[in-house]
Every structure is written in C-alpha cells, then in structure tokens.
N, C-alpha and C positions, 0 to 999 in steps of 0.2 A: 238548688244550685249550691248554696251554701253547705248543706249536709253532704253533698258529693265532693266538694273541695277538701272538706274535713276528712272524709274517708280516703281521698287520694293522698293524703298528707301523713296517714298512719303509718304506712311501710317506712317513711322516712324518720317520723318520730318515735316509732316503735322501740328501737334500742336505746334511746335517751330515756324514754319513759320506763323501761325495765330496769336500767341503772338506778334511775332516782327511786324506783319502788325497792331495789335491793339494797341500796345503801342509806336511804333516808326513810322511806315510809315504814319498812319492816323493822329496823330498829326502834323507831319511835313507837310503833304500835307494841312491840315486844316491852318496851319500857313501861309503857302505861299498864300492860297486863301484869307485869311483874309487880309493880306497886300496889296491886290489889291482892297479892297472894301472901299467904303466912309462911315465911321462909326461916329455917333453922340457921343457926351460926355457921353451918357448912353449906348452905344454899340449897338444902333439901326442901321441896315443896310440900307443904303439910295441908294444903287446901286453901280455899279462899278465905280472904281476911276483910273484904269490904273496904271501908274507910279506916280501919283501924290503924293501919301504917301512918295515914295523913294525921289522924287524930295524935299519935305518938310523937309525930315530928312536930306539930304545932305545940306540944306540951313542953317541949324544949325551952326553958326559961330564957336562954341566951339567944334564941333564934332572932329575936328582932335586932339584937346588937350585931349579929352575923350578917343580916340583911343590910344594916347600915354600912357596915364595913365593906361590903360587896359593892355598894353604890360608890363610896369614897374610891375604892380600888380601881374601879373600871373608869370613872370620870377622870381621876387624877392621871392615871397611866396614859389613857388615850389623849387627854387634853395636852398634856406636857409633850408627849411623843409628837403630836402634830404640829405644835408650835416650833419645837426644836428642829424637826424634819423639814419644815417649810424653810426656815432659814438655813439648814444645811444644803438643801436642794438648790436654793439660789447660788449658794457659793460654788457648788460642784457644776453649775450649769455655765459658769464662767470660764473662760479660756486663761490658764495660768500654767507655768513650768511644772510637771509632775503631776498633772490632773489625773491622768490614768492610774499612777501609783496610789494617789489619795482615795480614788474611787474604789479601787480592790481593797485598801485598808479598812474603809468603812464597813465592807462586807463581813469582816472577821467576827464581830460579836454574834452576827445573824447566822453565819455558818457554823460557828463553834456549838458545842453542846450545850443546851441550857443548864443542865444540872452541873456541868464541869465549871461554866462561868459563874454560876451562883455560889458554888462551892468555893471558888477563889476569892470572891467577896466576902464570904463569911469568915475565912480564915484570916483576911486581910485585917477584918475588924474584931478579930479575937483580942479580949482584953489583956491577955498574958503573952501571947506570941505574935499578934497581928501587926503586920508591918505598917498599916494606916494608923493604929494606936499608938506604936512606937514613934512614929513621925510627929504626930500631935502632941506627945509628950516632950519630944525633943526640941520642938519649937515654942514650948511654953504654953501652949493653948489648954493642956490638961497637965494635972499634977500627976495622974496615974491613969493606967488604961481603964477605959470605960466600956462596959458590956453593952455595945449598941444592938447586938442581937439577942441580948438576955432579956431585955425588956420588952413589954407587948408593943408601947406606942413608937419607939425608936426602931425595933425590928421590922414593924410594919412600913415604916417610912424607908428604911434600907430596902426592903422588898420592892417598894415603888420605884426607888431608884433604880435598882437592877433590872426591873421590867422595862422600864423606859430605855435603858442602856441596850437591851437586847432587841427592842422594838423599833429603834430609831432607823437601822439600816434599810429593813424592808420599806417603811413608810417614806423615807428620804429618797429612795430609788422610784417609787411610785409616783411621788409628786415630781421627781426630775423627769421621769417619762412624759407627765403631763406638761411641763415646762417646754420641753424639746418639741412637742406637738403644736405649740402655739406658733403661728406665723409671725416672722420678725416685722412685717409690715405694721402690725398692731402696736407693737412698742415704738416704732419710728413714727406712726400718726400721732401717738400721744406725746412724744418728744416735740415733734414739729409744732403741735397745738400749745406747747408751753407747759405741759404738766410736769411736775416735779416727780422724783423716783418714788415716793410713797403714794403720789396720786395714780401714777401708772400701775403701780402694783395692786393697790386697792381697786381701781375702777376698771383696769384693763386685764392684768395678768390673773388676779385672785378669781374673777368670774369664770375664766377659761379653765381654771384647775379644779372646777367643781366635781366633775366625774372623777378625776384621778384622787381627790381628797374623800370623796364619797366611798370609793373602793377601799382606800387605806383605812378609813374610819370602821367600816362595818368589818373588814378583816381583823383589825385590831380589837374592836369590841368582843368579837367571839373569842379571838386567842386569849385576850386578858381575862375575859370572864372565866374560861374554863382552864387558867393557868393553875397547874398544880404544883410542878417541880421547884418554882422560885419561893413561893409560900411555904413549901414543905422543908426546904432545906433551911430558909432563914428563920421561920416562926414554928417549925414543927416540934421542938423540944419545949415550947413555952406551954405550961400546964392550962388547961381550961380552954375557953373559946374566945379569950380576949383579944387574938390577933388572927381570927379565922374569917374566911370568906365563905360562900356557900358550898364551894368547891372543896375546900380543905374539911369542912364540916362533913361532907359526903364521905370523904376518905377517912376521917376519924370514926364515923359510925361503923365503917366495915371493918377498918383495922383494929381499933381500940374497943369500940363496945360490942362489936360483932352483931351489929343490929342491920343485917343485909336488906331486911324488908323496909326498914325505916329510910336507909340509905336509897332505896329505890324510889320511894316516895320523895326524898329530896331530890333526886335526879329530874323527876317530872317538874317540881318546883322551879329548879335550874332551867329547864327547857322552857317552861312559860315564861320565866323571867328574861331570858335572852331575847325570845320572840317580841315580848312587850317593849324591851329597850330599842331594838332595832325597828320596830314600828314607829315608836316615838321620834326615833331620830330621823326616819324616813318622811314622817309627818311634819315635822318642825323644820327641818333643814331643807327638805324637797331637793335632794341632790339631782334628780333627772330632770329637774325644770330647765327648759331650754334657755341659753344664753345668747343674747344678741351680740355678734361680733363687731 
C-alpha cells in the first residue's frame, strides 16, 4: 500500500526531482569530480589527480587563519544582521505617518548592486579623497585621513559593516512578515495578564517568530558565507591572505595563483563547511520545533 502511494506520487514529484537533480545534484557531483582532476592554468584536464589537490590545499600555511576569518565573518554578519533587523521590523510593524515610504526606503540597499554599494563605501573611506575620512578630520577625531580599507583588520571590519548594511533589508522584511502573521489576540492576552513590553516580546512574540527567523538565518548564512563582491572590493588589494575567507581564497587561487584544481578542492571544502554550519544551526536552534500559541 505504501509503495503504491509512493508510485502514485512520482508523476507529481518528478518535475521537482528533475529540477533538484539539474541545479543541485549535478553541479555538486561535477564539483566533486573536478576536485580530483589535474587541471592546467587554463582548465585543461590532464587526467586524474586523486587527492593531490586536497593535499596542496592543506599545505597552504594560512588555511587555518582563513578558516578562522570565515567563522568570524559568518557569525558576526548574521548575528548583527538578525539583531538589527528584529528591532527594525518591530519599528516598521507600528503604524506611523509615512510608514510606506520608510518601508520602501529600507529596500534600497538590498535592491542596489552589491558591488556599487560596496564601492561607494570604499571611496567614502579613502584616506585621501574619502568624504567619511574628511568628516572625521573636520570634527577633530582624526589628525589626517586613515586607511580603513588599507589595513587587514580595519578592512575586514568595514566589510562586515557593509555586509550587514546590505543584509538588513531582506532580513527585516522576513521578520516583519512573521510579525504580521501573529494574531493580535496573543499580544492582547499578554497585556491583560500584566506582562510588560519585554516580557510580551520574549515569551509571546519571539517564539512565534521562530520560522521567520529560521528562514532569514539560513538564507543569510548561505549568502554571507559565499559572499565574494564585498570582500573582493574592500580587501582585494591587501596582499597575502590576512583578510580572506574561504570564498576569497578560492578566487585568489584561480585569479592570482592560477591553481584551478586546488580551487576546486577548496570549493568542495566550502560546500562541506556550509552544510556543517547549517546542520549545527538546525540541531542547536531547532527552528522547526513546534511553538505553543
């Protein structure tokens, strides 16, 4: 009976399964296969390489530092984005004059080109002609322009700030959608029971937002982990790997070192890392856990 039901569902699930195979399974399989090939600087397949590409990858002395940067990058951007977006969503959920205009304005950083937005920040912080540096000098906080994007640590922090800036709109709207799906009776019941604003948010609103926050978190983890434009624009001119994540390391292996096969091995490691990160998040947070209304 069970097998018959599964066979009856195949015609309906078939198109979705074919789509998943085409856009997920095949690229992943091809990526794994490529990581075991000996590729020239121009992508010519010179035969099997076994695990040589992975050995070359782990022979990179700065790999541990790059992995640490990646962890800091993902956790910082996602956590700061969620906190800011939760507060912004609460504000946007209130009724005030001009709310529609404010909601539309919030979308601008998300709708604009990431490269364009990042480039604006890059030139704003230029030590010689940057308007932000000029402002800090004019108000006396700096004696002269500082190269925020020229030093590894400060450039990495600037990149985190830009990533948060472009991630907040999507996340805020996702949480806002969750807020608007919560029945007003829940908030009113908490008010009648004498719960304060923080208590109502902590024990009534926040649990109801679990699905929305889960979606926003997973999407942000994937986007931030794979984010190349922001880091490339802000930290791409810094020598070495002192401000790199695994994604920018992959790009440098291809663009600068012309090690396409090693970059393929790095892509496999990237894929494994993102799967592990999301699995840990799902295990620890349990976003699909039922919430008692």
